[in-house]
ChimeraX commands (.cxc) that place a marker at each C-alpha (Angstrom):
marker #1 position -7.15,-21.49,-10.80 radius 0.5
marker #1 position -3.82,-21.78,-12.34 radius 0.5
marker #1 position -1.52,-22.86,-10.64 radius 0.5
marker #1 position 1.83,-24.68,-10.99 radius 0.5
marker #1 position 5.15,-25.88,-9.28 radius 0.5
marker #1 position 8.31,-25.68,-9.45 radius 0.5
marker #1 position 12.05,-26.59,-9.07 radius 0.5
marker #1 position 14.19,-26.08,-5.81 radius 0.5
marker #1 position 18.19,-26.12,-5.95 radius 0.5
marker #1 position 19.73,-25.75,-2.46 radius 0.5
marker #1 position 22.99,-27.05,-2.26 radius 0.5
marker #1 position 25.26,-25.72,0.61 radius 0.5
marker #1 position 23.44,-23.67,2.69 radius 0.5
marker #1 position 24.47,-22.49,5.73 radius 0.5
marker #1 position 23.57,-20.50,8.30 radius 0.5
marker #1 position 24.52,-18.33,11.36 radius 0.5
marker #1 position 22.91,-15.91,13.00 radius 0.5
marker #1 position 25.70,-13.43,13.59 radius 0.5
marker #1 position 29.95,-14.06,14.11 radius 0.5
marker #1 position 29.10,-14.94,17.59 radius 0.5
marker #1 position 26.58,-17.16,17.17 radius 0.5
marker #1 position 27.23,-20.65,16.44 radius 0.5
marker #1 position 25.11,-22.65,13.22 radius 0.5
marker #1 position 22.19,-23.35,12.86 radius 0.5
marker #1 position 22.71,-25.57,9.86 radius 0.5
marker #1 position 25.52,-26.70,7.72 radius 0.5
marker #1 position 25.56,-27.77,5.09 radius 0.5
marker #1 position 22.33,-28.35,3.90 radius 0.5
marker #1 position 21.90,-30.06,-0.27 radius 0.5
marker #1 position 17.26,-29.98,-1.31 radius 0.5
marker #1 position 16.10,-31.07,-5.21 radius 0.5
marker #1 position 12.94,-31.43,-6.58 radius 0.5
marker #1 position 11.44,-31.70,-9.31 radius 0.5
marker #1 position 7.82,-29.20,-10.34 radius 0.5
marker #1 position 4.77,-30.26,-8.26 radius 0.5
marker #1 position 6.72,-32.27,-5.03 radius 0.5
marker #1 position 6.30,-32.05,-1.42 radius 0.5
marker #1 position 8.65,-32.23,0.89 radius 0.5
marker #1 position 8.31,-32.11,4.81 radius 0.5
marker #1 position 11.24,-31.64,6.80 radius 0.5
marker #1 position 11.47,-33.50,10.38 radius 0.5
marker #1 position 13.55,-32.59,13.04 radius 0.5
marker #1 position 13.87,-32.10,16.48 radius 0.5
marker #1 position 14.02,-28.32,17.89 radius 0.5
marker #1 position 16.84,-26.41,17.63 radius 0.5
marker #1 position 18.11,-28.41,14.27 radius 0.5
marker #1 position 17.32,-24.82,12.03 radius 0.5
marker #1 position 14.66,-26.25,10.36 radius 0.5
marker #1 position 12.30,-23.70,10.83 radius 0.5
marker #1 position 15.01,-21.15,9.52 radius 0.5
marker #1 position 15.65,-22.57,7.00 radius 0.5
marker #1 position 11.87,-22.48,5.62 radius 0.5
marker #1 position 12.34,-18.76,6.04 radius 0.5
marker #1 position 15.12,-18.09,3.65 radius 0.5
marker #1 position 13.98,-20.86,1.62 radius 0.5
marker #1 position 11.13,-17.88,1.73 radius 0.5
marker #1 position 13.56,-15.14,1.10 radius 0.5
marker #1 position 13.18,-13.87,5.11 radius 0.5
marker #1 position 16.45,-15.18,5.81 radius 0.5
marker #1 position 19.91,-13.50,4.26 radius 0.5
marker #1 position 21.93,-17.57,4.62 radius 0.5
marker #1 position 25.08,-16.99,5.02 radius 0.5
marker #1 position 26.69,-19.59,2.66 radius 0.5
marker #1 position 25.12,-21.68,-0.22 radius 0.5
marker #1 position 23.27,-21.16,-2.97 radius 0.5
marker #1 position 19.25,-21.20,-3.57 radius 0.5
marker #1 position 17.63,-21.18,-6.43 radius 0.5
marker #1 position 13.98,-21.39,-7.57 radius 0.5
marker #1 position 13.48,-22.09,-11.61 radius 0.5
marker #1 position 17.11,-21.45,-11.62 radius 0.5
marker #1 position 17.30,-17.62,-9.96 radius 0.5
marker #1 position 18.04,-16.90,-7.23 radius 0.5
marker #1 position 15.67,-16.05,-4.24 radius 0.5
marker #1 position 17.42,-12.52,-2.66 radius 0.5
marker #1 position 13.54,-11.41,-0.91 radius 0.5
marker #1 position 10.37,-12.34,-0.23 radius 0.5
marker #1 position 7.88,-13.17,-4.04 radius 0.5
marker #1 position 4.13,-13.56,-4.22 radius 0.5
marker #1 position 5.77,-16.75,-6.30 radius 0.5
marker #1 position 6.12,-18.42,-3.27 radius 0.5
marker #1 position 4.08,-17.46,0.73 radius 0.5
marker #1 position 3.99,-18.98,3.58 radius 0.5
marker #1 position 1.79,-20.52,6.61 radius 0.5
marker #1 position 2.67,-19.61,9.73 radius 0.5
marker #1 position 1.39,-21.64,13.38 radius 0.5
marker #1 position -0.40,-18.24,13.73 radius 0.5
marker #1 position -2.99,-18.07,10.72 radius 0.5
marker #1 position -2.01,-14.55,11.16 radius 0.5
marker #1 position -6.12,-12.25,10.29 radius 0.5
marker #1 position -7.63,-9.59,11.03 radius 0.5
marker #1 position -10.06,-10.74,12.69 radius 0.5
marker #1 position -13.23,-7.91,11.68 radius 0.5
marker #1 position -13.16,-8.25,8.49 radius 0.5
marker #1 position -14.83,-11.63,6.35 radius 0.5
marker #1 position -14.03,-14.00,5.78 radius 0.5
marker #1 position -14.27,-12.70,1.24 radius 0.5
marker #1 position -11.40,-9.09,2.73 radius 0.5
marker #1 position -8.92,-11.39,4.91 radius 0.5
marker #1 position -8.43,-13.40,1.97 radius 0.5
marker #1 position -8.68,-11.68,-1.38 radius 0.5
marker #1 position -6.36,-8.69,1.46 radius 0.5
marker #1 position -3.44,-9.38,-1.05 radius 0.5
marker #1 position -4.23,-8.94,-4.37 radius 0.5
marker #1 position -6.41,-5.66,-2.86 radius 0.5
marker #1 position -2.94,-3.74,-2.28 radius 0.5
marker #1 position -1.61,-5.08,-5.26 radius 0.5
marker #1 position -4.61,-3.33,-7.49 radius 0.5
marker #1 position -6.56,-6.47,-8.17 radius 0.5
marker #1 position -9.70,-5.52,-10.85 radius 0.5
marker #1 position -12.26,-6.32,-8.93 radius 0.5
marker #1 position -13.96,-8.44,-10.91 radius 0.5
marker #1 position -10.97,-10.70,-11.46 radius 0.5
marker #1 position -10.26,-10.33,-7.95 radius 0.5
marker #1 position -13.69,-11.56,-6.37 radius 0.5
marker #1 position -13.97,-14.43,-8.83 radius 0.5
marker #1 position -9.71,-15.74,-7.61 radius 0.5
marker #1 position -11.53,-15.56,-3.79 radius 0.5
marker #1 position -14.23,-17.12,-4.36 radius 0.5
marker #1 position -12.66,-19.42,-6.70 radius 0.5
marker #1 position -9.33,-19.79,-3.51 radius 0.5
marker #1 position -12.96,-19.95,-0.99 radius 0.5
marker #1 position -14.17,-23.46,-2.56 radius 0.5
marker #1 position -11.07,-24.64,-2.40 radius 0.5
marker #1 position -10.48,-24.62,1.12 radius 0.5
marker #1 position -14.12,-25.29,1.77 radius 0.5
marker #1 position -15.78,-22.13,3.91 radius 0.5
marker #1 position -18.79,-21.06,1.23 radius 0.5
marker #1 position -20.50,-20.54,3.83 radius 0.5
marker #1 position -18.57,-18.92,5.79 radius 0.5
marker #1 position -17.61,-16.50,2.96 radius 0.5
marker #1 position -18.97,-13.42,4.84 radius 0.5
marker #1 position -18.32,-14.02,8.14 radius 0.5
marker #1 position -16.89,-12.42,10.01 radius 0.5
marker #1 position -13.31,-14.57,11.30 radius 0.5
marker #1 position -13.46,-14.02,14.89 radius 0.5
marker #1 position -15.65,-15.84,15.02 radius 0.5
marker #1 position -14.35,-19.05,13.50 radius 0.5
marker #1 position -12.76,-21.60,14.78 radius 0.5
marker #1 position -9.28,-22.37,14.55 radius 0.5
marker #1 position -9.47,-25.53,11.89 radius 0.5
marker #1 position -11.92,-22.95,10.20 radius 0.5
marker #1 position -9.48,-19.15,10.52 radius 0.5
marker #1 position -6.54,-21.61,9.31 radius 0.5
marker #1 position -8.73,-22.74,5.55 radius 0.5
marker #1 position -8.46,-19.01,5.80 radius 0.5
marker #1 position -5.03,-18.14,5.82 radius 0.5
marker #1 position -4.91,-21.13,3.76 radius 0.5
marker #1 position -6.94,-19.63,0.81 radius 0.5
marker #1 position -4.90,-16.17,0.97 radius 0.5
marker #1 position -1.91,-18.37,0.57 radius 0.5
marker #1 position -4.01,-19.99,-2.80 radius 0.5
marker #1 position -5.65,-17.14,-4.28 radius 0.5
marker #1 position -2.46,-15.73,-5.23 radius 0.5
marker #1 position -1.68,-19.00,-7.92 radius 0.5
marker #1 position 1.74,-19.37,-6.43 radius 0.5
marker #1 position 4.27,-22.08,-7.36 radius 0.5
marker #1 position 5.66,-23.47,-3.27 radius 0.5
marker #1 position 3.59,-23.08,-0.58 radius 0.5
marker #1 position 6.05,-23.15,2.96 radius 0.5
marker #1 position 4.39,-24.07,5.89 radius 0.5
marker #1 position 6.02,-23.36,8.94 radius 0.5
marker #1 position 4.15,-26.53,11.28 radius 0.5
marker #1 position 0.60,-24.53,10.95 radius 0.5
marker #1 position -1.12,-27.78,12.12 radius 0.5
marker #1 position 0.55,-28.08,15.54 radius 0.5
marker #1 position -2.93,-25.77,17.23 radius 0.5
marker #1 position -5.18,-27.63,16.11 radius 0.5
marker #1 position -6.75,-30.72,17.41 radius 0.5
marker #1 position -5.60,-33.70,16.11 radius 0.5
marker #1 position -9.33,-34.17,13.63 radius 0.5
marker #1 position -9.29,-30.82,12.49 radius 0.5
marker #1 position -5.29,-31.20,11.78 radius 0.5
marker #1 position -6.39,-34.61,10.12 radius 0.5
marker #1 position -8.57,-32.84,7.83 radius 0.5
marker #1 position -6.05,-29.95,7.31 radius 0.5
marker #1 position -3.32,-32.16,6.60 radius 0.5
marker #1 position -5.10,-34.60,3.52 radius 0.5
marker #1 position -7.47,-30.80,2.00 radius 0.5
marker #1 position -3.33,-29.28,2.06 radius 0.5
marker #1 position -2.72,-32.78,0.34 radius 0.5
marker #1 position -5.27,-32.86,-2.11 radius 0.5
marker #1 position -5.62,-28.90,-3.42 radius 0.5
marker #1 position -0.93,-28.96,-4.24 radius 0.5
marker #1 position -1.60,-32.07,-6.32 radius 0.5
marker #1 position -4.68,-30.60,-7.97 radius 0.5
marker #1 position -2.69,-27.51,-9.00 radius 0.5
marker #1 position 0.72,-29.03,-9.68 radius 0.5
marker #1 position 1.93,-26.83,-7.00 radius 0.5
marker #1 position 5.42,-27.67,-4.37 radius 0.5
marker #1 position 4.87,-27.87,-0.71 radius 0.5
marker #1 position 7.71,-27.51,1.54 radius 0.5
marker #1 position 7.10,-28.77,5.41 radius 0.5
marker #1 position 8.29,-28.15,8.29 radius 0.5
marker #1 position 7.78,-30.57,11.93 radius 0.5
marker #1 position 8.50,-32.57,14.67 radius 0.5
marker #1 position 5.61,-34.94,14.19 radius 0.5
marker #1 position 6.62,-38.37,12.25 radius 0.5
marker #1 position 2.79,-39.44,11.18 radius 0.5
marker #1 position 2.04,-35.24,9.88 radius 0.5
marker #1 position 5.33,-36.32,7.82 radius 0.5
marker #1 position 4.89,-39.87,6.29 radius 0.5
marker #1 position 0.58,-38.03,5.49 radius 0.5
marker #1 position 2.24,-34.49,3.85 radius 0.5
marker #1 position 5.11,-36.18,2.22 radius 0.5
marker #1 position 5.89,-37.69,-1.57 radius 0.5
marker #1 position 10.02,-37.53,-0.02 radius 0.5
marker #1 position 10.88,-36.43,3.79 radius 0.5
marker #1 position 13.94,-35.52,4.63 radius 0.5
marker #1 position 15.40,-36.25,8.63 radius 0.5
marker #1 position 17.36,-32.92,9.60 radius 0.5
marker #1 position 19.52,-33.35,13.06 radius 0.5
marker #1 position 23.00,-32.11,14.44 radius 0.5
marker #1 position 24.08,-28.95,16.01 radius 0.5
marker #1 position 24.09,-27.58,14.12 radius 0.5
marker #1 position 21.53,-29.54,11.30 radius 0.5
marker #1 position 22.17,-31.51,8.43 radius 0.5
marker #1 position 20.40,-33.35,6.18 radius 0.5
marker #1 position 21.06,-36.75,7.18 radius 0.5
marker #1 position 18.24,-39.20,5.76 radius 0.5
marker #1 position 15.97,-38.29,1.98 radius 0.5
marker #1 position 13.01,-40.53,2.25 radius 0.5
marker #1 position 10.57,-41.54,-0.30 radius 0.5
marker #1 position 7.05,-41.56,0.97 radius 0.5
marker #1 position 5.61,-43.91,-1.92 radius 0.5
marker #1 position 2.01,-44.26,-0.41 radius 0.5
marker #1 position -1.18,-43.73,-2.37 radius 0.5
marker #1 position -3.95,-40.84,-1.93 radius 0.5
marker #1 position -6.07,-40.39,0.55 radius 0.5
marker #1 position -3.79,-41.70,2.99 radius 0.5
marker #1 position -5.40,-43.04,5.96 radius 0.5
marker #1 position -3.51,-43.94,9.66 radius 0.5
marker #1 position -4.67,-46.88,10.22 radius 0.5
marker #1 position -3.40,-48.07,6.11 radius 0.5
marker #1 position -1.44,-50.95,6.65 radius 0.5
marker #1 position 1.30,-49.29,4.37 radius 0.5
marker #1 position 0.56,-46.52,6.39 radius 0.5
marker #1 position 1.96,-47.12,9.34 radius 0.5
marker #1 position 4.54,-49.47,8.14 radius 0.5
marker #1 position 6.28,-46.58,6.90 radius 0.5
marker #1 position 5.76,-45.07,10.23 radius 0.5
marker #1 position 7.63,-47.36,11.64 radius 0.5
marker #1 position 10.29,-47.08,9.36 radius 0.5
marker #1 position 10.67,-42.96,9.48 radius 0.5
marker #1 position 10.22,-43.23,13.53 radius 0.5
marker #1 position 13.24,-46.06,12.86 radius 0.5
marker #1 position 15.40,-43.65,10.77 radius 0.5
marker #1 position 14.41,-40.11,13.22 radius 0.5
marker #1 position 15.41,-41.47,16.68 radius 0.5
marker #1 position 18.92,-43.23,14.86 radius 0.5
marker #1 position 19.68,-40.02,13.52 radius 0.5
marker #1 position 19.17,-38.02,17.25 radius 0.5
marker #1 position 21.88,-40.80,18.84 radius 0.5
marker #1 position 25.51,-38.89,19.00 radius 0.5
marker #1 position 28.03,-40.34,16.27 radius 0.5
marker #1 position 30.80,-42.30,17.65 radius 0.5
marker #1 position 33.52,-38.88,17.56 radius 0.5
marker #1 position 31.18,-36.83,19.19 radius 0.5
marker #1 position 30.05,-39.73,21.89 radius 0.5
marker #1 position 34.40,-40.51,22.16 radius 0.5
marker #1 position 34.07,-36.62,22.97 radius 0.5
marker #1 position 31.80,-36.30,25.27 radius 0.5
marker #1 position 33.15,-39.50,26.80 radius 0.5
marker #1 position 36.78,-38.33,26.46 radius 0.5
marker #1 position 35.63,-34.69,28.62 radius 0.5
marker #1 position 33.08,-36.26,31.14 radius 0.5
marker #1 position 36.69,-37.69,32.23 radius 0.5
marker #1 position 38.90,-35.47,32.34 radius 0.5
marker #1 position 36.19,-33.63,34.87 radius 0.5
marker #1 position 36.15,-36.47,36.71 radius 0.5
marker #1 position 39.92,-35.55,36.89 radius 0.5
marker #1 position 40.41,-32.31,38.05 radius 0.5
marker link #1:1,2 radius 0.2
marker link #1:2,3 radius 0.2
marker link #1:3,4 radius 0.2
marker link #1:4,5 radius 0.2
marker link #1:5,6 radius 0.2
marker link #1:6,7 radius 0.2
marker link #1:7,8 radius 0.2
marker link #1:8,9 radius 0.2
marker link #1:9,10 radius 0.2
marker link #1:10,11 radius 0.2
marker link #1:11,12 radius 0.2
marker link #1:12,13 radius 0.2
marker link #1:13,14 radius 0.2
marker link #1:14,15 radius 0.2
marker link #1:15,16 radius 0.2
marker link #1:16,17 radius 0.2
marker link #1:17,18 radius 0.2
marker link #1:18,19 radius 0.2
marker link #1:19,20 radius 0.2
marker link #1:20,21 radius 0.2
marker link #1:21,22 radius 0.2
marker link #1:22,23 radius 0.2
marker link #1:23,24 radius 0.2
marker link #1:24,25 radius 0.2
marker link #1:25,26 radius 0.2
marker link #1:26,27 radius 0.2
marker link #1:27,28 radius 0.2
marker link #1:28,29 radius 0.2
marker link #1:29,30 radius 0.2
marker link #1:30,31 radius 0.2
marker link #1:31,32 radius 0.2
marker link #1:32,33 radius 0.2
marker link #1:33,34 radius 0.2
marker link #1:34,35 radius 0.2
marker link #1:35,36 radius 0.2
marker link #1:36,37 radius 0.2
marker link #1:37,38 radius 0.2
marker link #1:38,39 radius 0.2
marker link #1:39,40 radius 0.2
marker link #1:40,41 radius 0.2
marker link #1:41,42 radius 0.2
marker link #1:42,43 radius 0.2
marker link #1:43,44 radius 0.2
marker link #1:44,45 radius 0.2
marker link #1:45,46 radius 0.2
marker link #1:46,47 radius 0.2
marker link #1:47,48 radius 0.2
marker link #1:48,49 radius 0.2
marker link #1:49,50 radius 0.2
marker link #1:50,51 radius 0.2
marker link #1:51,52 radius 0.2
marker link #1:52,53 radius 0.2
marker link #1:53,54 radius 0.2
marker link #1:54,55 radius 0.2
marker link #1:55,56 radius 0.2
marker link #1:56,57 radius 0.2
marker link #1:57,58 radius 0.2
marker link #1:58,59 radius 0.2
marker link #1:59,60 radius 0.2
marker link #1:60,61 radius 0.2
marker link #1:61,62 radius 0.2
marker link #1:62,63 radius 0.2
marker link #1:63,64 radius 0.2
marker link #1:64,65 radius 0.2
marker link #1:65,66 radius 0.2
marker link #1:66,67 radius 0.2
marker link #1:67,68 radius 0.2
marker link #1:68,69 radius 0.2
marker link #1:69,70 radius 0.2
marker link #1:70,71 radius 0.2
marker link #1:71,72 radius 0.2
marker link #1:72,73 radius 0.2
marker link #1:73,74 radius 0.2
marker link #1:74,75 radius 0.2
marker link #1:75,76 radius 0.2
marker link #1:76,77 radius 0.2
marker link #1:77,78 radius 0.2
marker link #1:78,79 radius 0.2
marker link #1:79,80 radius 0.2
marker link #1:80,81 radius 0.2
marker link #1:81,82 radius 0.2
marker link #1:82,83 radius 0.2
marker link #1:83,84 radius 0.2
marker link #1:84,85 radius 0.2
marker link #1:85,86 radius 0.2
marker link #1:86,87 radius 0.2
marker link #1:87,88 radius 0.2
marker link #1:88,89 radius 0.2
marker link #1:89,90 radius 0.2
marker link #1:90,91 radius 0.2
marker link #1:91,92 radius 0.2
marker link #1:92,93 radius 0.2
marker link #1:93,94 radius 0.2
marker link #1:94,95 radius 0.2
marker link #1:95,96 radius 0.2
marker link #1:96,97 radius 0.2
marker link #1:97,98 radius 0.2
marker link #1:98,99 radius 0.2
marker link #1:99,100 radius 0.2
marker link #1:100,101 radius 0.2
marker link #1:101,102 radius 0.2
marker link #1:102,103 radius 0.2
marker link #1:103,104 radius 0.2
marker link #1:104,105 radius 0.2
marker link #1:105,106 radius 0.2
marker link #1:106,107 radius 0.2
marker link #1:107,108 radius 0.2
marker link #1:108,109 radius 0.2
marker link #1:109,110 radius 0.2
marker link #1:110,111 radius 0.2
marker link #1:111,112 radius 0.2
marker link #1:112,113 radius 0.2
marker link #1:113,114 radius 0.2
marker link #1:114,115 radius 0.2
marker link #1:115,116 radius 0.2
marker link #1:116,117 radius 0.2
marker link #1:117,118 radius 0.2
marker link #1:118,119 radius 0.2
marker link #1:119,120 radius 0.2
marker link #1:120,121 radius 0.2
marker link #1:121,122 radius 0.2
marker link #1:122,123 radius 0.2
marker link #1:123,124 radius 0.2
marker link #1:124,125 radius 0.2
marker link #1:125,126 radius 0.2
marker link #1:126,127 radius 0.2
marker link #1:127,128 radius 0.2
marker link #1:128,129 radius 0.2
marker link #1:129,130 radius 0.2
marker link #1:130,131 radius 0.2
marker link #1:131,132 radius 0.2
marker link #1:132,133 radius 0.2
marker link #1:133,134 radius 0.2
marker link #1:134,135 radius 0.2
marker link #1:135,136 radius 0.2
marker link #1:136,137 radius 0.2
marker link #1:137,138 radius 0.2
marker link #1:138,139 radius 0.2
marker link #1:139,140 radius 0.2
marker link #1:140,141 radius 0.2
marker link #1:141,142 radius 0.2
marker link #1:142,143 radius 0.2
marker link #1:143,144 radius 0.2
marker link #1:144,145 radius 0.2
marker link #1:145,146 radius 0.2
marker link #1:146,147 radius 0.2
marker link #1:147,148 radius 0.2
marker link #1:148,149 radius 0.2
marker link #1:149,150 radius 0.2
marker link #1:150,151 radius 0.2
marker link #1:151,152 radius 0.2
marker link #1:152,153 radius 0.2
marker link #1:153,154 radius 0.2
marker link #1:154,155 radius 0.2
marker link #1:155,156 radius 0.2
marker link #1:156,157 radius 0.2
marker link #1:157,158 radius 0.2
marker link #1:158,159 radius 0.2
marker link #1:159,160 radius 0.2
marker link #1:160,161 radius 0.2
marker link #1:161,162 radius 0.2
marker link #1:162,163 radius 0.2
marker link #1:163,164 radius 0.2
marker link #1:164,165 radius 0.2
marker link #1:165,166 radius 0.2
marker link #1:166,167 radius 0.2
marker link #1:167,168 radius 0.2
marker link #1:168,169 radius 0.2
marker link #1:169,170 radius 0.2
marker link #1:170,171 radius 0.2
marker link #1:171,172 radius 0.2
marker link #1:172,173 radius 0.2
marker link #1:173,174 radius 0.2
marker link #1:174,175 radius 0.2
marker link #1:175,176 radius 0.2
marker link #1:176,177 radius 0.2
marker link #1:177,178 radius 0.2
marker link #1:178,179 radius 0.2
marker link #1:179,180 radius 0.2
marker link #1:180,181 radius 0.2
marker link #1:181,182 radius 0.2
marker link #1:182,183 radius 0.2
marker link #1:183,184 radius 0.2
marker link #1:184,185 radius 0.2
marker link #1:185,186 radius 0.2
marker link #1:186,187 radius 0.2
marker link #1:187,188 radius 0.2
marker link #1:188,189 radius 0.2
marker link #1:189,190 radius 0.2
marker link #1:190,191 radius 0.2
marker link #1:191,192 radius 0.2
marker link #1:192,193 radius 0.2
marker link #1:193,194 radius 0.2
marker link #1:194,195 radius 0.2
marker link #1:195,196 radius 0.2
marker link #1:196,197 radius 0.2
marker link #1:197,198 radius 0.2
marker link #1:198,199 radius 0.2
marker link #1:199,200 radius 0.2
marker link #1:200,201 radius 0.2
marker link #1:201,202 radius 0.2
marker link #1:202,203 radius 0.2
marker link #1:203,204 radius 0.2
marker link #1:204,205 radius 0.2
marker link #1:205,206 radius 0.2
marker link #1:206,207 radius 0.2
marker link #1:207,208 radius 0.2
marker link #1:208,209 radius 0.2
marker link #1:209,210 radius 0.2
marker link #1:210,211 radius 0.2
marker link #1:211,212 radius 0.2
marker link #1:212,213 radius 0.2
marker link #1:213,214 radius 0.2
marker link #1:214,215 radius 0.2
marker link #1:215,216 radius 0.2
marker link #1:216,217 radius 0.2
marker link #1:217,218 radius 0.2
marker link #1:218,219 radius 0.2
marker link #1:219,220 radius 0.2
marker link #1:220,221 radius 0.2
marker link #1:221,222 radius 0.2
marker link #1:222,223 radius 0.2
marker link #1:223,224 radius 0.2
marker link #1:224,225 radius 0.2
marker link #1:225,226 radius 0.2
marker link #1:226,227 radius 0.2
marker link #1:227,228 radius 0.2
marker link #1:228,229 radius 0.2
marker link #1:229,230 radius 0.2
marker link #1:230,231 radius 0.2
marker link #1:231,232 radius 0.2
marker link #1:232,233 radius 0.2
marker link #1:233,234 radius 0.2
marker link #1:234,235 radius 0.2
marker link #1:235,236 radius 0.2
marker link #1:236,237 radius 0.2
marker link #1:237,238 radius 0.2
marker link #1:238,239 radius 0.2
marker link #1:239,240 radius 0.2
marker link #1:240,241 radius 0.2
marker link #1:241,242 radius 0.2
marker link #1:242,243 radius 0.2
marker link #1:243,244 radius 0.2
marker link #1:244,245 radius 0.2
marker link #1:245,246 radius 0.2
marker link #1:246,247 radius 0.2
marker link #1:247,248 radius 0.2
marker link #1:248,249 radius 0.2
marker link #1:249,250 radius 0.2
marker link #1:250,251 radius 0.2
marker link #1:251,252 radius 0.2
marker link #1:252,253 radius 0.2
marker link #1:253,254 radius 0.2
marker link #1:254,255 radius 0.2
marker link #1:255,256 radius 0.2
marker link #1:256,257 radius 0.2
marker link #1:257,258 radius 0.2
marker link #1:258,259 radius 0.2
marker link #1:259,260 radius 0.2
marker link #1:260,261 radius 0.2
marker link #1:261,262 radius 0.2
marker link #1:262,263 radius 0.2
marker link #1:263,264 radius 0.2
marker link #1:264,265 radius 0.2
marker link #1:265,266 radius 0.2
marker link #1:266,267 radius 0.2
marker link #1:267,268 radius 0.2
marker link #1:268,269 radius 0.2
marker link #1:269,270 radius 0.2
marker link #1:270,271 radius 0.2
view
């Protein structure tokens, strides 16, 4: 399966859902080279999922520039695909039909489609279930089907919107390891959002901490660890502790916001 990564350039990106709504995130700047894995970590409500939807071309930004290989993103494309928290499969179809549905609607020749679908299913270790209906599979297996459906398009960028959050710890760890391994094997980019510190350390080449309201990227931490990564590894644990401290510091109110809040409290007390 042929694939390659993409240059990502996000410059001063901001978003609000309407002129009357608050700014979701403001002046976000991100750059990534082909093959890099970025994990954006932040608390709920900081705008990280909205940012991912904009990168996917599902939402327009309010301001700023988003370039993939120097081409402005204006709509969804087969060059970048997204995995969501739910796999969104067709339960009455087999694994093979689910994986190949995009190629089918794109009018691919049957033989080429079969070859690419079989290779994608092999990559996610589901060969023994190729003819099973997805409704008979476990949650982890269904997410592997969703991953194969994404990979069969040979994307340059795989976007992950917390797709492992509903899985048990064992299955989640296996998928984290396999998705990162497949991305490195194919040379494609990953961009993932999560609020899970362990997931960020296990998946990322760089962990971007997003905080505030509106959300901003407040720290960019290189995660320079060998693969495969194991939670029990002292270097993994050390990196986790470092990222946790950054994450906790980012959640603290700035002196300006804190002083404003204290002043407001005093005024309310006076009145």
